[in-house]
Structures are given as C-alpha cells and as structure tokens.
GUGU-51443 format. One record per residue (C-alpha): residue number from 0; x, y, z. Coordinates in steps of 0.5 Angstrom, whole numbers, plus 500, padded with zeros to 3 digits. Example, Ala and Ser with C-alpha at 12.3 -4.5 7.8 and 13.67 -1.06 7.14 Angstrom:
// residues 2
<rec><resi>0</resi><c1>525</c1><c2>491</c2><c3>516</c3></rec>
<rec><resi>1</resi><c1>527</c1><c2>498</c2><c3>514</c3></rec>
// end
This chain:
// residues 133
<rec><resi>0</resi><c1>117</c1><c2>691</c2><c3>577</c3></rec>
<rec><resi>1</resi><c1>117</c1><c2>696</c2><c3>583</c3></rec>
<rec><resi>2</resi><c1>122</c1><c2>695</c2><c3>589</c3></rec>
<rec><resi>3</resi><c1>119</c1><c2>694</c2><c3>596</c3></rec>
<rec><resi>4</resi><c1>122</c1><c2>698</c2><c3>601</c3></rec>
<rec><resi>5</resi><c1>127</c1><c2>694</c2><c3>605</c3></rec>
<rec><resi>6</resi><c1>128</c1><c2>696</c2><c3>612</c3></rec>
<rec><resi>7</resi><c1>136</c1><c2>698</c2><c3>613</c3></rec>
<rec><resi>8</resi><c1>136</c1><c2>699</c2><c3>620</c3></rec>
<rec><resi>9</resi><c1>140</c1><c2>695</c2><c3>624</c3></rec>
<rec><resi>10</resi><c1>140</c1><c2>693</c2><c3>631</c3></rec>
<rec><resi>11</resi><c1>145</c1><c2>698</c2><c3>633</c3></rec>
<rec><resi>12</resi><c1>142</c1><c2>704</c2><c3>630</c3></rec>
<rec><resi>13</resi><c1>135</c1><c2>702</c2><c3>634</c3></rec>
<rec><resi>14</resi><c1>139</c1><c2>702</c2><c3>640</c3></rec>
<rec><resi>15</resi><c1>143</c1><c2>708</c2><c3>639</c3></rec>
<rec><resi>16</resi><c1>141</c1><c2>714</c2><c3>644</c3></rec>
<rec><resi>17</resi><c1>141</c1><c2>721</c2><c3>641</c3></rec>
<rec><resi>18</resi><c1>146</c1><c2>725</c2><c3>644</c3></rec>
<rec><resi>19</resi><c1>141</c1><c2>730</c2><c3>647</c3></rec>
<rec><resi>20</resi><c1>138</c1><c2>724</c2><c3>651</c3></rec>
<rec><resi>21</resi><c1>140</c1><c2>721</c2><c3>658</c3></rec>
<rec><resi>22</resi><c1>141</c1><c2>713</c2><c3>657</c3></rec>
<rec><resi>23</resi><c1>136</c1><c2>710</c2><c3>661</c3></rec>
<rec><resi>24</resi><c1>138</c1><c2>709</c2><c3>669</c3></rec>
<rec><resi>25</resi><c1>143</c1><c2>714</c2><c3>668</c3></rec>
<rec><resi>26</resi><c1>140</c1><c2>718</c2><c3>674</c3></rec>
<rec><resi>27</resi><c1>142</c1><c2>713</c2><c3>679</c3></rec>
<rec><resi>28</resi><c1>148</c1><c2>715</c2><c3>682</c3></rec>
<rec><resi>29</resi><c1>151</c1><c2>711</c2><c3>688</c3></rec>
<rec><resi>30</resi><c1>147</c1><c2>715</c2><c3>693</c3></rec>
<rec><resi>31</resi><c1>140</c1><c2>712</c2><c3>690</c3></rec>
<rec><resi>32</resi><c1>143</c1><c2>705</c2><c3>691</c3></rec>
<rec><resi>33</resi><c1>145</c1><c2>706</c2><c3>698</c3></rec>
<rec><resi>34</resi><c1>138</c1><c2>708</c2><c3>700</c3></rec>
<rec><resi>35</resi><c1>135</c1><c2>702</c2><c3>697</c3></rec>
<rec><resi>36</resi><c1>140</c1><c2>698</c2><c3>701</c3></rec>
<rec><resi>37</resi><c1>138</c1><c2>701</c2><c3>707</c3></rec>
<rec><resi>38</resi><c1>131</c1><c2>700</c2><c3>705</c3></rec>
<rec><resi>39</resi><c1>132</c1><c2>693</c2><c3>704</c3></rec>
<rec><resi>40</resi><c1>136</c1><c2>692</c2><c3>710</c3></rec>
<rec><resi>41</resi><c1>130</c1><c2>696</c2><c3>714</c3></rec>
<rec><resi>42</resi><c1>125</c1><c2>691</c2><c3>711</c3></rec>
<rec><resi>43</resi><c1>129</c1><c2>685</c2><c3>713</c3></rec>
<rec><resi>44</resi><c1>130</c1><c2>687</c2><c3>720</c3></rec>
<rec><resi>45</resi><c1>123</c1><c2>688</c2><c3>722</c3></rec>
<rec><resi>46</resi><c1>121</c1><c2>682</c2><c3>718</c3></rec>
<rec><resi>47</resi><c1>116</c1><c2>677</c2><c3>721</c3></rec>
<rec><resi>48</resi><c1>120</c1><c2>671</c2><c3>720</c3></rec>
<rec><resi>49</resi><c1>125</c1><c2>671</c2><c3>726</c3></rec>
<rec><resi>50</resi><c1>130</c1><c2>667</c2><c3>721</c3></rec>
<rec><resi>51</resi><c1>130</c1><c2>674</c2><c3>717</c3></rec>
<rec><resi>52</resi><c1>131</c1><c2>678</c2><c3>723</c3></rec>
<rec><resi>53</resi><c1>137</c1><c2>674</c2><c3>725</c3></rec>
<rec><resi>54</resi><c1>140</c1><c2>674</c2><c3>718</c3></rec>
<rec><resi>55</resi><c1>139</c1><c2>682</c2><c3>718</c3></rec>
<rec><resi>56</resi><c1>142</c1><c2>683</c2><c3>725</c3></rec>
<rec><resi>57</resi><c1>148</c1><c2>679</c2><c3>724</c3></rec>
<rec><resi>58</resi><c1>150</c1><c2>683</c2><c3>717</c3></rec>
<rec><resi>59</resi><c1>156</c1><c2>687</c2><c3>718</c3></rec>
<rec><resi>60</resi><c1>153</c1><c2>692</c2><c3>713</c3></rec>
<rec><resi>61</resi><c1>147</c1><c2>693</c2><c3>718</c3></rec>
<rec><resi>62</resi><c1>147</c1><c2>701</c2><c3>720</c3></rec>
<rec><resi>63</resi><c1>148</c1><c2>702</c2><c3>727</c3></rec>
<rec><resi>64</resi><c1>141</c1><c2>706</c2><c3>728</c3></rec>
<rec><resi>65</resi><c1>137</c1><c2>700</c2><c3>726</c3></rec>
<rec><resi>66</resi><c1>141</c1><c2>695</c2><c3>731</c3></rec>
<rec><resi>67</resi><c1>140</c1><c2>700</c2><c3>736</c3></rec>
<rec><resi>68</resi><c1>132</c1><c2>701</c2><c3>735</c3></rec>
<rec><resi>69</resi><c1>132</c1><c2>693</c2><c3>734</c3></rec>
<rec><resi>70</resi><c1>135</c1><c2>692</c2><c3>740</c3></rec>
<rec><resi>71</resi><c1>130</c1><c2>696</c2><c3>744</c3></rec>
<rec><resi>72</resi><c1>124</c1><c2>693</c2><c3>740</c3></rec>
<rec><resi>73</resi><c1>126</c1><c2>685</c2><c3>739</c3></rec>
<rec><resi>74</resi><c1>123</c1><c2>680</c2><c3>743</c3></rec>
<rec><resi>75</resi><c1>127</c1><c2>674</c2><c3>740</c3></rec>
<rec><resi>76</resi><c1>133</c1><c2>672</c2><c3>745</c3></rec>
<rec><resi>77</resi><c1>137</c1><c2>669</c2><c3>738</c3></rec>
<rec><resi>78</resi><c1>136</c1><c2>676</c2><c3>735</c3></rec>
<rec><resi>79</resi><c1>138</c1><c2>680</c2><c3>741</c3></rec>
<rec><resi>80</resi><c1>144</c1><c2>676</c2><c3>741</c3></rec>
<rec><resi>81</resi><c1>146</c1><c2>677</c2><c3>734</c3></rec>
<rec><resi>82</resi><c1>145</c1><c2>685</c2><c3>735</c3></rec>
<rec><resi>83</resi><c1>149</c1><c2>685</c2><c3>741</c3></rec>
<rec><resi>84</resi><c1>155</c1><c2>681</c2><c3>737</c3></rec>
<rec><resi>85</resi><c1>155</c1><c2>686</c2><c3>731</c3></rec>
<rec><resi>86</resi><c1>161</c1><c2>691</c2><c3>731</c3></rec>
<rec><resi>87</resi><c1>156</c1><c2>696</c2><c3>728</c3></rec>
<rec><resi>88</resi><c1>152</c1><c2>696</c2><c3>735</c3></rec>
<rec><resi>89</resi><c1>154</c1><c2>703</c2><c3>738</c3></rec>
<rec><resi>90</resi><c1>157</c1><c2>701</c2><c3>745</c3></rec>
<rec><resi>91</resi><c1>152</c1><c2>707</c2><c3>748</c3></rec>
<rec><resi>92</resi><c1>146</c1><c2>703</c2><c3>746</c3></rec>
<rec><resi>93</resi><c1>149</c1><c2>696</c2><c3>749</c3></rec>
<rec><resi>94</resi><c1>150</c1><c2>700</c2><c3>756</c3></rec>
<rec><resi>95</resi><c1>143</c1><c2>702</c2><c3>756</c3></rec>
<rec><resi>96</resi><c1>141</c1><c2>695</c2><c3>754</c3></rec>
<rec><resi>97</resi><c1>145</c1><c2>693</c2><c3>760</c3></rec>
<rec><resi>98</resi><c1>141</c1><c2>697</c2><c3>765</c3></rec>
<rec><resi>99</resi><c1>134</c1><c2>693</c2><c3>762</c3></rec>
<rec><resi>100</resi><c1>131</c1><c2>687</c2><c3>765</c3></rec>
<rec><resi>101</resi><c1>132</c1><c2>684</c2><c3>759</c3></rec>
<rec><resi>102</resi><c1>139</c1><c2>684</c2><c3>760</c3></rec>
<rec><resi>103</resi><c1>139</c1><c2>679</c2><c3>765</c3></rec>
<rec><resi>104</resi><c1>138</c1><c2>673</c2><c3>760</c3></rec>
<rec><resi>105</resi><c1>145</c1><c2>674</c2><c3>757</c3></rec>
<rec><resi>106</resi><c1>149</c1><c2>674</c2><c3>764</c3></rec>
<rec><resi>107</resi><c1>151</c1><c2>667</c2><c3>763</c3></rec>
<rec><resi>108</resi><c1>153</c1><c2>668</c2><c3>755</c3></rec>
<rec><resi>109</resi><c1>161</c1><c2>668</c2><c3>755</c3></rec>
<rec><resi>110</resi><c1>161</c1><c2>670</c2><c3>748</c3></rec>
<rec><resi>111</resi><c1>157</c1><c2>676</c2><c3>749</c3></rec>
<rec><resi>112</resi><c1>160</c1><c2>678</c2><c3>755</c3></rec>
<rec><resi>113</resi><c1>167</c1><c2>677</c2><c3>752</c3></rec>
<rec><resi>114</resi><c1>165</c1><c2>681</c2><c3>746</c3></rec>
<rec><resi>115</resi><c1>163</c1><c2>687</c2><c3>749</c3></rec>
<rec><resi>116</resi><c1>169</c1><c2>687</c2><c3>754</c3></rec>
<rec><resi>117</resi><c1>174</c1><c2>687</c2><c3>748</c3></rec>
<rec><resi>118</resi><c1>170</c1><c2>693</c2><c3>745</c3></rec>
<rec><resi>119</resi><c1>170</c1><c2>697</c2><c3>751</c3></rec>
<rec><resi>120</resi><c1>177</c1><c2>696</c2><c3>751</c3></rec>
<rec><resi>121</resi><c1>179</c1><c2>698</c2><c3>744</c3></rec>
<rec><resi>122</resi><c1>172</c1><c2>700</c2><c3>741</c3></rec>
<rec><resi>123</resi><c1>176</c1><c2>702</c2><c3>734</c3></rec>
<rec><resi>124</resi><c1>178</c1><c2>695</c2><c3>733</c3></rec>
<rec><resi>125</resi><c1>174</c1><c2>690</c2><c3>729</c3></rec>
<rec><resi>126</resi><c1>173</c1><c2>683</c2><c3>733</c3></rec>
<rec><resi>127</resi><c1>171</c1><c2>677</c2><c3>730</c3></rec>
<rec><resi>128</resi><c1>164</c1><c2>675</c2><c3>733</c3></rec>
<rec><resi>129</resi><c1>163</c1><c2>667</c2><c3>733</c3></rec>
<rec><resi>130</resi><c1>158</c1><c2>665</c2><c3>728</c3></rec>
<rec><resi>131</resi><c1>150</c1><c2>666</c2><c3>730</c3></rec>
<rec><resi>132</resi><c1>147</c1><c2>659</c2><c3>730</c3></rec>
// end
C-alpha cells in the first residue's frame, strides 16, 4: 500500500512573507494617504451635486487652496456661505471676495459678518461657526 503525500502546509506558512520581500502595501507611507485624501476632497469640492460641494466646503480638513479656488468659481449661495464660514479660508481670499459683486448677497448675513470680523481681530483663534443647514 502506497502512502499518499499529504499537504503539511499550514495557513500560517502559506501567508508567511519571505524576509527579502516587502509585505503588500508597505510602500504606502503617510504622504500617500495625505495625497489620496486631498484628491478625494478635490473631487468632492468640484462635484456636480450641490449637497456634496456643501459638505466638502464645510469640512474642517478642506485645504485652504481648494477653498480659495472654490470661492472664485462657486455659484451656489449656500456653498459660498459655507466656504466663508470655514476657518481654513485665508483672510486675503475673503477680502478679495468682498471686493466682488457677488459679496453683496452676504451684506445682511450676520453669521458670516460676525465670523469674518472675529477672524480679523484674532486670525489665530479658531472659531466655532454656526452649522450649515
């Protein structure tokens, strides 16, 4: 009677990575994830759906350059308001926006006015803007 060869390999041995090889995904450092995050936010900030753009504009992690660019291009009043209420928006970009004709729509918005006045008094202090509806 001949013995059949049995497979003595275990799951642990099958998944063992040789010492000379990198494990899958080990080349993804924090910079990789930061770039992916910025790409994702950029896609959301330029999305067709206004609700998605509003969410991206109100996000505290939205980069300042994206907010500045969206402020120049945005046509929705609600999204523009969210950008103006975001602490990441550079004050210079808000000042440039104030010189445009589109800024007249916010002359009576007390939340935006108070928020920007507070940031002008102490730019380093984070504020807690009202929630965007």
